[in-house]
ZAMARGU-4260 file (C-alpha; in steps of 0.2 Angstrom, whole numbers, plus 5000, padded with zeros to 4 digits):
<rodrens>
0) 5398/5619/5205 | 5384/5612/5216 | 5367/5620/5215 | 5361/5629/5230 | 5342/5630/5235
5) 5337/5646/5243 | 5322/5647/5255 | 5318/5665/5252 | 5305/5679/5253 | 5308/5682/5272
10) 5308/5696/5267 | 5310/5698/5248 | 5322/5712/5248 | 5333/5703/5260 | 5333/5688/5249
15) 5338/5699/5234 | 5352/5706/5244 | 5358/5689/5249 | 5359/5684/5230 | 5368/5700/5226
20) 5381/5696/5240 | 5383/5679/5232 | 5386/5687/5215 | 5398/5700/5223 | 5408/5686/5232
25) 5414/5679/5215 | 5428/5686/5204 | 5419/5681/5188 | 5425/5681/5170 | 5409/5673/5163
30) 5392/5668/5169 | 5397/5651/5172 | 5409/5657/5186 | 5395/5661/5197 | 5386/5650/5210
35) 5370/5642/5203 | 5355/5646/5213 | 5337/5640/5214 | 5327/5652/5223 | 5310/5651/5230
40) 5306/5669/5234 | 5290/5664/5243 | 5282/5680/5250 | 5268/5670/5257 | 5277/5661/5270
45) 5267/5664/5286 | 5273/5678/5297 | 5286/5671/5309 | 5283/5686/5321 | 5264/5682/5322
50) 5267/5663/5324 | 5281/5666/5338 | 5278/5682/5346 | 5259/5684/5345 | 5255/5665/5346
55) 5240/5666/5334 | 5248/5665/5317 | 5249/5651/5305 | 5263/5639/5308 | 5277/5643/5295
60) 5285/5626/5297 | 5275/5616/5285 | 5277/5629/5271 | 5296/5629/5274 | 5296/5610/5273
65) 5286/5611/5256 | 5298/5624/5249 | 5313/5613/5254 | 5306/5598/5246 | 5302/5608/5230
70) 5320/5615/5229 | 5328/5598/5231 | 5316/5591/5219 | 5321/5604/5206 | 5340/5600/5208
75) 5346/5609/5223 | 5361/5600/5231 | 5361/5610/5247 | 5348/5622/5256 | 5350/5639/5264
80) 5338/5650/5272 | 5343/5669/5274 | 5331/5672/5288 | 5337/5671/5306 | 5320/5670/5315
85) 5315/5656/5302 | 5329/5645/5309 | 5317/5641/5324 | 5310/5629/5311 | 5328/5624/5305
90) 5326/5606/5312 | 5310/5603/5302 | 5318/5610/5286 | 5334/5600/5288 | 5325/5584/5291
95) 5313/5586/5276 | 5326/5581/5263 | 5343/5572/5261 | 5351/5588/5255 | 5363/5597/5267
100) 5356/5612/5276 | 5369/5626/5279 | 5363/5632/5296 | 5366/5651/5298 | 5363/5651/5316
105) 5376/5638/5320 | 5389/5645/5309 | 5387/5663/5316 | 5389/5656/5333 | 5406/5648/5328
110) 5411/5664/5320 | 5407/5674/5336 | 5418/5661/5345 | 5432/5665/5334 | 5431/5684/5337
115) 5427/5683/5356 | 5431/5666/5363 | 5420/5663/5379 | 5412/5680/5377 | 5395/5688/5376
120) 5387/5690/5360 | 5375/5705/5357 | 5361/5698/5346 | 5354/5712/5335 | 5338/5704/5328
125) 5320/5700/5331 | 5313/5699/5348 | 5307/5682/5343 | 5325/5676/5344 | 5325/5679/5363
130) 5307/5672/5366 | 5310/5655/5358 | 5329/5654/5361 | 5334/5652/5342 | 5353/5655/5346
135) 5353/5649/5364 | 5359/5631/5361 | 5372/5635/5347 | 5379/5649/5358 | 5380/5637/5373
140) 5389/5624/5362 | 5401/5637/5357 | 5405/5643/5375 | 5396/5659/5373 | 5381/5668/5381
145) 5369/5680/5373 | 5365/5699/5376 | 5348/5705/5370 | 5341/5722/5366 | 5333/5730/5382
150) 5320/5738/5372 | 5314/5724/5361 | 5299/5735/5354 | 5312/5746/5346 | 5320/5732/5336
155) 5303/5725/5331 | 5297/5742/5325 | 5313/5744/5315 | 5310/5727/5307 | 5293/5732/5302
160) 5299/5749/5296 | 5312/5741/5284 | 5300/5729/5277 | 5287/5743/5273 | 5298/5757/5268
165) 5316/5750/5265 | 5332/5754/5275 | 5333/5772/5281 | 5345/5783/5291 | 5333/5783/5306
170) 5333/5764/5306 | 5352/5763/5306 | 5353/5776/5320 | 5340/5766/5331 | 5350/5750/5328
175) 5367/5759/5333 | 5358/5764/5349 | 5353/5746/5353 | 5371/5741/5350 | 5377/5754/5362
180) 5365/5747/5375 | 5371/5729/5372 | 5389/5734/5374 | 5385/5743/5390 | 5377/5726/5396
185) 5393/5717/5392 | 5393/5712/5374 | 5410/5708/5367 | 5404/5706/5349 | 5388/5710/5340
190) 5380/5698/5328 | 5368/5706/5315 | 5355/5692/5315 | 5340/5699/5306 | 5342/5699/5287
195) 5332/5716/5286 | 5346/5723/5297 | 5359/5716/5285 | 5353/5729/5272 | 5360/5742/5284
200) 5376/5732/5290 | 5388/5745/5284 | 5378/5760/5292 | 5376/5752/5310 | 5389/5758/5322
205) 5397/5749/5337 | 5412/5750/5348 | 5415/5731/5348 | 5418/5720/5333 | 5402/5717/5323
210) 5398/5704/5310 | 5383/5700/5299 | 5376/5682/5300 | 5370/5684/5282 | 5388/5687/5276
215) 5393/5671/5286 | 5380/5662/5276 | 5386/5669/5260 | 5404/5663/5263 | 5398/5646/5268
220) 5386/5645/5252 | 5401/5650/5240 | 5413/5637/5249 | 5400/5623/5248 | 5396/5626/5230
225) 5414/5627/5225 | 5421/5614/5236 | 5430/5606/5222 | 5437/5622/5215 | 5448/5636/5220
230) 5442/5646/5235 | 5454/5660/5233 | 5441/5673/5230 | 5429/5668/5244 | 5428/5681/5257
235) 5437/5677/5273 | 5432/5680/5291 | 5440/5697/5292 | 5429/5702/5277 | 5413/5698/5287
240) 5417/5709/5301 | 5408/5725/5296 | 5409/5736/5311 | 5424/5732/5321 | 5430/5745/5333
245) 5445/5755/5327
</rodrens>
């Protein structure tokens, strides 16, 4: 199996959750059945929110490039980055090494196009996604358009709450409210595109299909690592839809 390098620490609990999802995706009989991971759980990556939203923070790009080079130097054969907002710097990361970069944003837009072709995608994530258009190009390329939270301050406050205190019932309720608003504004499908929110994926409610970008990345990571092996126990697209309306 090919070894995967993980640019992590954004945040650390989300990185651990991603790793757990990778473990859970495999029907293992022994340690050697699992996906080999090299993880840089770098909690010192400069704040993406400060750099993008507040405009005064240190640029995370050079740190992410350094992490990517270190992981490939240590033997990683592909790179993943389980942080949606950090994909603003995906071009820098991908260009920094010869290893494939599995782009969570692009793959999530392809997933949304499968669920709601030509539709509107509610992006349940950081306000930074809208401010710098992290998803815009990939959505347009897939024939889709975005719907954002009307009250971006609530989304940002929820991210900060989860980073500080962990997932909570109140956070899940707030995110469900935001989903309701996005559906009222025309969203045909909801994409959970903040890895802090992924911690609450099973608790967020929506009346349209909903999927988690992190789970899309998990599936792609497993498939890439095991590309020359059986993929029978890799989750399929249906397994990634976590809040479909019934």
